[in-house]
C-alpha positions in Angstrom: 105.4 78.2 101.8 105.4 82.0 102.3 106.7 84.8 100.2 109.9 86.9 100.3 108.8 90.6 100.6 110.6 93.8 100.3 109.3 97.1 101.7 111.0 100.0 99.9 110.8 103.4 101.8 110.4 101.7 105.2 111.4 104.7 107.2 108.6 106.9 105.8 104.9 107.2 107.1 103.6 104.9 104.4 106.5 102.4 104.6 106.0 102.0 108.3 102.4 101.6 107.9 103.0 98.9 105.3 105.1 97.1 107.9 102.3 97.4 110.5 99.6 96.0 108.2 101.7 93.2 106.9 102.1 92.2 110.6 98.4 92.8 111.5 97.1 90.8 108.7 99.6 88.0 109.1 100.8 88.2 105.5 102.4 84.9 104.7 105.9 86.2 104.4 108.9 83.9 105.1 111.2 86.7 104.9 110.9 90.6 104.9 113.6 93.0 103.8 113.4 96.7 104.5 115.2 99.1 102.1 115.6 102.9 101.8 118.1 105.5 100.8 121.7 105.5 101.9 121.0 108.0 104.6 118.8 105.5 106.4 121.1 102.5 106.0 121.6 100.7 109.3 118.6 102.2 111.0 116.1 99.8 112.7 112.4 99.8 112.2 109.7 97.9 114.0 107.8 95.1 112.2 104.4 96.1 113.6 103.8 95.1 117.2 105.6 91.8 116.9 108.5 92.9 118.9 110.7 92.2 115.9 113.0 94.9 114.4 114.3 95.0 110.9 117.6 96.7 109.7 117.4 99.1 106.8 119.4 98.2 103.8 120.5 100.5 101.0 118.1 100.2 98.1 121.0 101.1 95.7 122.9 98.0 96.5 119.9 95.7 97.2 119.7 92.6 94.9 116.0 91.8 94.2 116.8 88.5 92.6 114.8 85.8 94.3 112.3 88.1 96.0 108.6 87.8 95.2 107.0 91.1 96.0 108.2 94.6 96.6 106.0 97.3 98.1 107.3 100.7 97.0 106.8 103.9 99.0 109.8 105.9 97.8 108.3 108.5 95.4 108.4 108.8 91.7 112.1 109.7 91.1 113.4 106.8 93.0 110.7 104.5 91.6 111.8 105.4 88.0 115.2 104.0 88.8 114.4 100.9 91.0 111.0 99.7 89.9 112.1 98.4 86.5 115.2 96.8 88.1 113.2 94.9 90.6 110.6 94.0 88.0 113.2 92.6 85.6 114.6 90.4 88.4 111.2 88.7 88.8 110.1 90.7 91.9 106.6 92.1 91.3 106.5 95.8 92.3 103.4 97.3 93.9 104.1 101.0 93.6 102.5 103.8 95.7 103.9 106.6 93.6 102.0 108.4 90.7 104.7 107.3 88.2 102.9 104.3 86.6 99.2 104.9 87.4 98.2 106.0 84.0 100.6 103.6 82.1 98.2 101.5 79.9 100.4 98.5 80.6 100.3 98.8 84.3 97.1 97.8 86.2 95.8 100.4 88.6 94.0 98.5 91.3 91.7 98.8 94.3 90.9 95.2 95.3 87.3 95.8 96.3 86.6 97.6 93.0 88.5 96.1 90.0 90.4 92.9 91.1 90.1 91.5 87.6 92.6 94.2 86.4 95.5 92.4 88.0 95.5 89.9 85.1 97.6 92.5 83.2 100.4 92.8 85.7 102.8 90.5 83.8 103.4 93.1 81.0 105.8 95.1 83.1 105.6 93.2 86.4 104.4 96.4 88.0 101.1 97.2 89.7 100.1 100.8 90.6 98.4 101.9 93.8 96.0 104.8 93.3 96.1 108.2 94.8 94.8 108.2 98.4 91.8 110.4 97.7 90.9 108.3 94.7 91.1 105.0 96.5 88.6 105.7 99.2 86.2 107.3 96.8 86.0 104.5 94.4 85.4 101.9 97.2 82.2 103.9 98.1 81.2 104.5 94.5 81.7 101.0 93.0 78.6 99.3 94.6 76.4 102.3 93.7 77.7 102.3 90.0 76.9 98.6 89.8 73.4 99.3 91.0 72.4 102.4 89.0 75.3 103.5 86.8 77.0 106.7 87.7 77.1 109.5 85.1 78.8 112.3 87.1 80.7 112.9 90.2 81.3 116.2 91.9 83.8 115.8 94.9 85.4 118.2 97.3 88.1 116.7 99.4 89.4 117.6 102.9 92.8 116.1 102.9 95.0 115.6 106.0 98.6 116.9 106.2 100.0 113.3 106.4 99.2 113.1 102.7 102.2 115.5 102.4 104.4 113.2 104.5 106.2 113.8 107.8 107.2 117.3 106.8 103.5 118.2 106.5 102.6 116.7 109.9 105.7 118.5 111.4 104.6 121.9 109.9 101.0 121.6 111.3 102.3 120.7 114.8 105.0 123.5 114.8 102.6 126.2 113.4 99.9 125.3 115.9 102.4 125.5 118.7 103.8 128.8 117.5 100.4 130.4 117.2 99.5 129.5 120.8 102.7 131.2 122.1 102.5 134.1 119.9 105.3 133.3 117.5 105.3 133.5 113.7 103.8 130.5 111.7 105.6 130.8 108.5 104.9 128.1 105.9 107.7 126.1 104.4 106.1 122.8 103.3 102.7 124.3 102.2 101.9 127.4 100.2 100.1 129.1 103.0 99.6 128.7 106.9 98.0 125.3 107.4 97.3 125.7 111.2 93.8 126.8 111.8 93.3 127.3 108.1 92.4 125.4 104.8 94.4 125.6 101.6 92.6 124.9 98.3 95.7 123.7 96.5 97.3 120.3 96.5 100.1 119.6 94.1 101.0 121.8 91.0 98.7 123.8 88.9 97.7 122.8 85.4 97.0 124.9 82.5 93.2 124.7 82.8 93.4 125.9 86.4 92.9 122.6 88.2 95.7 121.0 90.3 97.5 117.8 89.6 95.8 116.2 92.6 92.3 117.1 91.1 93.5 115.7 87.7 94.6 112.5 89.4 91.0 112.0 90.9 89.5 112.4 87.5 91.7 110.2 85.4 92.2 107.4 88.1 88.5 107.1 88.7 88.0 106.6 85.1 90.7 104.0 84.8 89.6 102.0 87.9 85.8 102.4 87.7 84.5 103.4 84.3 85.9 105.7 81.6 82.4 107.1 80.9 82.0 108.7 84.3 82.4 112.5 84.4 84.4 113.6 87.4 85.2 117.1 88.7 87.1 117.6 91.9 88.3 120.4 94.3 91.1 119.2 96.5 91.7 121.0 99.8 94.4 120.5 102.4 93.0 120.8 106.0 94.6 121.0 109.5 94.0 117.3 110.3 97.0 114.9 111.0 95.6 111.7 109.5 92.4 110.9 107.7 91.0 112.2 104.4 87.3 113.3 104.1 85.2 113.9 101.0 81.9 115.4 100.2 80.6 113.5 97.2 77.7 114.4 94.9 76.7 111.7 92.4 74.3 111.8 89.5 73.1 108.4 88.2 71.6 107.2 84.9 69.0 105.1 86.7 66.8 105.9 89.7 68.2 105.2 93.1 67.0 106.4 96.5 69.0 107.2 99.6 67.4 104.2 101.3 68.4 101.8 98.6 71.9 103.3 98.5 72.3 102.7 102.2 71.1 99.2 101.9 73.7 98.6 99.1 76.5 100.3 101.0 75.8 98.3 104.2 76.7 95.2 102.3 79.6 96.5 100.2 83.1 95.2 100.6 85.4 97.6 102.4 82.6 100.0 103.3 81.3 100.7 106.8 78.1 102.7 106.8 77.6 104.8 109.8 74.6 107.1 109.1 72.2 108.2 111.9 70.2 111.4 111.6 71.4 112.6 115.1 74.3 114.4 116.7 77.4 112.5 116.2 75.7 109.9 113.9 78.5 110.1 111.3 82.2 109.5 111.2 85.0 112.1 111.2 88.7 111.6 110.5 89.6 111.2 114.1 87.5 108.0 114.4 88.9 106.5 111.2 92.5 106.5 112.1 94.0 103.1 112.4 90.9 101.5 110.8 90.8 99.5 107.6 87.3 100.5 106.3 86.2 103.4 104.1 83.4 105.0 106.2 80.3 106.4 104.5 77.9 108.8 106.3 75.3 111.5 105.4 73.8 109.7 102.5 70.8 111.6 101.2 68.8 112.4 98.1 69.8 115.4 95.9 66.7 117.0 94.7 68.5 119.4 92.4 69.2 116.7 89.7 67.4 113.6 88.5 68.7 110.5 90.2 71.1 112.3 92.5 72.7 111.4 95.9 75.1 113.2 98.2 77.4 111.4 100.8 80.3 112.0 103.2 83.3 109.6 102.9 86.1 109.3 105.4 89.2 107.0 105.5 92.6 106.7 107.0 94.8 107.9 104.1 97.9 106.1 105.3 96.0 102.8 105.4 93.3 102.5 102.7 94.8 105.4 100.8 98.3 103.8 100.6 99.6 101.0 102.7 96.6 98.8 103.2 95.6 99.0 99.5 99.1 97.9 98.6 99.0 94.9 101.0 95.6 94.0 99.7 97.0 94.0 96.2 99.8 91.7 97.4 97.2 89.4 98.9 95.2 89.3 95.7 98.4 88.7 93.7 99.3 85.8 96.0 95.9 84.3 95.6 95.6 84.6 91.9 99.0 84.3 90.5 102.1 83.7 92.7 100.5 80.7 94.5 99.8 79.1 91.2 103.4 79.4 90.2 104.7 78.0 93.5 
């Protein structure tokens, strides 16, 4: 017996990727409904490469009674309206927005890192998906934290424009084309030109000078991994279509060498270690697109601190950073809870 699954926001980048991954992983769904705002009602979307097409329904009129799981990729404002409605009807919501991530009654889950946290989902019948940049980082950090206890993390991100949705991808494409033909490349989605440039600003600024994206990485890492870890982040938008990269510096309580870290990462769930000291012996965003893994390269000792390591981390932000993690949560939920109730 399979599940009845709703994908909300099925016309967006993440929603479409959710459908692709549900199909690829052959998620045990007897029925799938796709919902979105009224302007998309009646549109057709592909269910991965199955050849099957699904018709978009209006989320405002959709009755969630009798549905098991809803994967939400509709942004915080719409989630605020619809997530409680779905949850109250008995449909467990797995939400990709930032709305519930820091709610103490809502588990924030990366299945390779803190699967046990799912036990608390019944309080609100909602589970939060972390920020894309946080998700890939904690997958790489978790096995190292278990081995030597992380004290402090310093991370600089190189985040692709797909993290800003279709509008971000369109702006990079249009600006690049305009620059090649000598036209103006005025920013509309981003604060400055993104083509052939980098922008050290993602989301709104906070009073302390950090951005909300940087704050998310700090507080989400603490909630998912360990509240004692100190984290500082600089989040940067780069002219890459898909795939987030991170340069991570880690300080540990206990001694750990680069060689030992590589051995640990080689066996870690969700991690693919690609680390050769030669030209091209590392992974870049282009190679990670469409892949499930979080790739780690450039693992090396940091001689400037006691028990320090530096590494490079790359992942497909539409997959592990969003859609894949949500589907993995749904799989975890099915194994641990919904199956028992069936």
